[in-house]
C-alpha positions in Angstrom: 19.7 2.1 -1.1 21.1 5.5 -1.6 24.3 7.6 -1.0 26.7 6.0 1.5 29.6 3.6 1.8 29.1 0.2 0.1 31.2 -3.0 0.5 31.8 -4.9 -2.7 32.7 -8.5 -2.4 34.1 -10.9 -5.0 32.7 -14.6 -4.1 33.9 -17.7 -5.2 31.5 -20.8 -5.5 32.9 -23.7 -3.3 29.7 -25.7 -3.2 26.2 -26.1 -4.6 25.0 -23.1 -2.5 28.0 -22.1 -0.7 30.4 -19.1 -1.4 33.7 -17.9 -0.1 34.7 -14.3 -0.1 38.0 -13.9 -2.0 38.2 -10.1 -1.9 36.4 -7.1 -0.8 36.6 -3.3 -1.0 34.6 -0.4 0.6 33.7 2.5 -1.8 31.8 5.8 -1.3 28.8 5.9 -3.7 26.9 9.1 -4.7 23.9 8.7 -6.9 23.4 11.1 -9.7 19.6 10.4 -9.4 18.3 9.3 -6.1 15.2 7.7 -7.7 17.0 5.3 -10.1 17.3 2.4 -7.6 13.4 2.5 -7.3 12.9 2.6 -11.0 14.6 -0.5 -12.0 14.1 -4.3 -11.6 16.2 -6.3 -9.1 16.0 -9.7 -7.4 12.9 -8.7 -5.3 11.2 -6.8 -8.1 11.9 -8.9 -11.0 10.4 -7.9 -14.3 11.4 -6.9 -17.9 9.8 -5.1 -20.9 8.0 -8.4 -22.0 6.7 -9.4 -18.5 2.9 -9.9 -18.3 2.7 -7.6 -15.4 4.1 -4.8 -17.4 1.6 -5.4 -20.1 -1.3 -5.3 -17.6 -0.3 -2.0 -16.0 -0.1 -0.5 -19.4 -3.8 -1.5 -19.7 -4.6 -0.1 -16.3 -2.8 3.2 -17.0 -4.3 3.9 -20.3 -7.0 6.1 -18.9 -5.0 7.7 -16.0 -3.8 11.2 -16.2 -1.6 11.5 -13.1 1.0 9.1 -11.2 -1.5 9.1 -8.3 -4.2 7.7 -10.7 -2.0 5.0 -11.9 -1.2 4.0 -8.2 -4.8 3.9 -7.4 -5.6 1.7 -10.5 -2.9 -0.7 -9.7 -4.0 -1.2 -6.0 -7.7 -1.4 -7.1 -6.9 -4.1 -9.5 -4.8 -6.0 -6.9 -7.6 -5.7 -4.3 -10.1 -7.2 -6.8 -7.8 -9.9 -8.4 -5.2 -11.1 -6.1 -6.0 -13.3 -3.2 -4.0 -13.9 -0.1 -2.4 -17.4 -0.2 -2.6 -18.7 3.4 -1.0 -22.0 2.7 2.0 -20.3 1.0 2.4 -18.0 4.0 2.6 -21.0 6.4 5.2 -22.8 4.3 7.3 -20.1 2.7 11.2 -20.8 3.2 13.9 -18.4 4.1 15.4 -16.9 1.0 12.1 -16.8 -0.9 12.0 -14.3 -3.8 8.7 -13.2 -5.5 7.8 -13.3 -9.1 5.4 -10.6 -10.1 4.3 -12.4 -13.2 3.6 -15.6 -11.2 1.5 -13.6 -8.7 -0.4 -12.1 -11.6 -0.9 -15.5 -13.2 -2.0 -17.5 -10.2 -4.1 -14.5 -8.7 -2.7 -15.2 -5.2 0.4 -14.5 -3.1 1.7 -13.3 0.2 2.5 -9.7 1.3 5.9 -10.1 -0.3 4.3 -11.0 -3.6 1.8 -8.1 -3.4 4.5 -5.6 -2.7 6.8 -7.1 -5.5 3.9 -6.9 -8.0 2.9 -3.4 -7.1 6.6 -2.1 -7.3 7.0 -3.8 -10.7 4.1 -2.2 -12.1 4.8 1.3 -10.8 8.4 1.3 -11.7 7.7 0.3 -15.2 5.5 3.3 -15.4 8.2 5.6 -14.3 6.9 6.1 -10.7 9.7 5.5 -8.2 8.5 2.7 -5.7 10.3 1.2 -2.8 9.7 -2.4 -1.6 10.2 -2.4 2.1 10.5 -5.4 4.4 10.6 -5.6 8.1 8.9 -6.9 11.3 5.5 -5.7 12.4 5.5 -6.2 16.2 8.0 -8.8 17.3 7.3 -11.8 15.1 5.3 -10.8 11.9 7.6 -10.4 8.9 6.0 -8.1 6.5 6.4 -6.2 3.1 5.0 -2.8 2.0 5.6 -0.1 -0.6 6.3 3.6 -0.7 5.9 5.5 -4.1 6.8 8.9 -5.0 4.6 11.6 -6.4 6.3 14.9 -7.3 3.6 17.0 -5.8 3.5 15.0 -2.5 6.8 13.3 -2.1 6.9 9.6 -0.7 3.6 8.1 0.0 3.5 4.7 2.0 0.9 2.4 1.1 0.8 -0.8 3.3 -0.7 -4.0 2.2 -1.8 -5.3 5.7 -1.1 -9.0 5.8 -0.6 -11.5 8.7 0.1 -15.1 7.9 -2.1 -16.2 10.7 -5.1 -14.1 10.5 -5.0 -12.3 7.2 -8.4 -12.1 5.3 -8.2 -9.3 2.6 -6.1 -6.2 1.6 -7.1 -3.2 3.5 -8.4 -1.3 0.6 -9.0 1.9 2.8 -5.5 2.0 3.5 -4.4 1.6 0.0 -6.9 4.4 -0.9 -5.2 6.9 1.2 -6.0 5.7 4.9 -7.5 7.7 7.6 -5.5 10.9 6.7 -7.3 10.9 3.5 -10.7 10.6 5.2 -9.8 13.4 7.7 -8.5 15.5 4.8 -11.9 15.2 3.1 -13.8 16.1 6.3 -11.5 19.2 6.7 -12.6 20.5 3.4 -16.1 21.2 4.9 -14.8 22.5 8.2 -15.8 19.5 10.1 -12.5 19.0 12.0 -10.5 21.2 14.3 -7.2 21.4 12.6 -5.5 23.3 15.4 -6.0 20.5 17.9 -2.7 19.0 19.1 -2.1 15.2 18.7 0.2 12.6 20.1 2.6 13.0 17.3 3.4 16.6 18.8 2.0 18.2 15.8 -1.6 19.6 15.2 -4.1 17.5 13.2 -3.7 19.8 10.2 -0.1 19.3 10.1 -0.5 15.5 10.4 -2.9 15.4 7.3 -1.2 18.0 5.2 -0.8 16.5 1.7 -3.1 13.6 2.3 -5.5 12.7 -0.5 -7.7 10.0 -1.9 -6.0 7.5 -4.1 -9.0 5.5 -4.8 -12.5 7.1 -4.7 -14.2 3.7 -4.8 -12.9 2.9 -1.3 -13.1 6.6 0.1 -15.8 8.7 -1.3 -15.0 12.5 -1.9 -16.8 14.8 0.6 -18.8 16.2 -2.4 -20.1 12.7 -3.3 -20.6 10.9 0.0 -22.2 7.5 0.5 -24.7 9.2 2.8 -25.4 13.0 3.4 -26.1 12.2 7.0 -24.0 10.8 9.9 -23.4 7.1 10.1 -24.6 6.5 13.6 -27.8 7.5 15.4 -28.8 7.1 19.1 -32.3 5.8 19.6 -34.7 5.3 22.6 -37.9 3.4 22.3 -40.1 0.5 23.6 -37.5 -2.1 22.4 -34.6 -0.1 23.6 -35.7 1.8 26.8 -32.0 2.5 27.8 -31.0 3.6 24.3 -29.1 2.0 21.5 -26.8 2.8 18.6 -28.0 2.2 15.0 -26.1 2.4 11.9 -28.3 4.6 9.7 -26.8 3.4 6.4 -27.5 -0.1 7.1 -31.4 0.5 7.4 -33.8 0.8 4.7 -35.2 4.4 4.3 -38.7 3.2 5.2 -37.4 1.8 8.6 -36.1 5.3 9.4 -39.8 6.7 9.8 -42.6 6.0 12.2 
């Protein structure tokens, strides 16, 4: 949606679910506000002022101070309270349209439901939010969101879901993803931001503007889960050729001898 040429068609119902076009016209459209399509309900993001999902986001946003805080609160709530519906994913029919309130009520849904609920909540709080659908790879049809924060622009938050193997929402991605992790490390000078990457840009350019959306999923560098590195290389009588140990998984008393 946006500026461009649109075709408007007048359809006449000729059967239970069949329609015939009895007239059409192309018109150039220029939006006065580019964000309006992403601040309103539609078929895929269906809600109104009395919707339960809107009442819920009001509760979530009550203690938030920024749009990014609200987005983090919404995704944190969804991760903790909405489960993926494997059966529905296997049986959903073409033409399916999600219901944000139904997803909220049942506490389950497919990626389309997740993205619709998130968009309804964010739009109702005045945060422009896109619901994007498309194919991941050659066969997996998927849905995800992008929302707009004035200081950063459009931020894409993907709810990773595959009908055949999905287990949980990727909360790290929803919290900001690897760019957010790298941005935190960069604050302490732990990364070479001038190194070139496969994108054709430097690492610093790639992570510019990245930030944490959920500090429960990605800890700030000043409040890490552990002050030391996560992995340690050890040698000894039970590992004469060496081994890799995850430090944070071992009790403190096990790290001394």
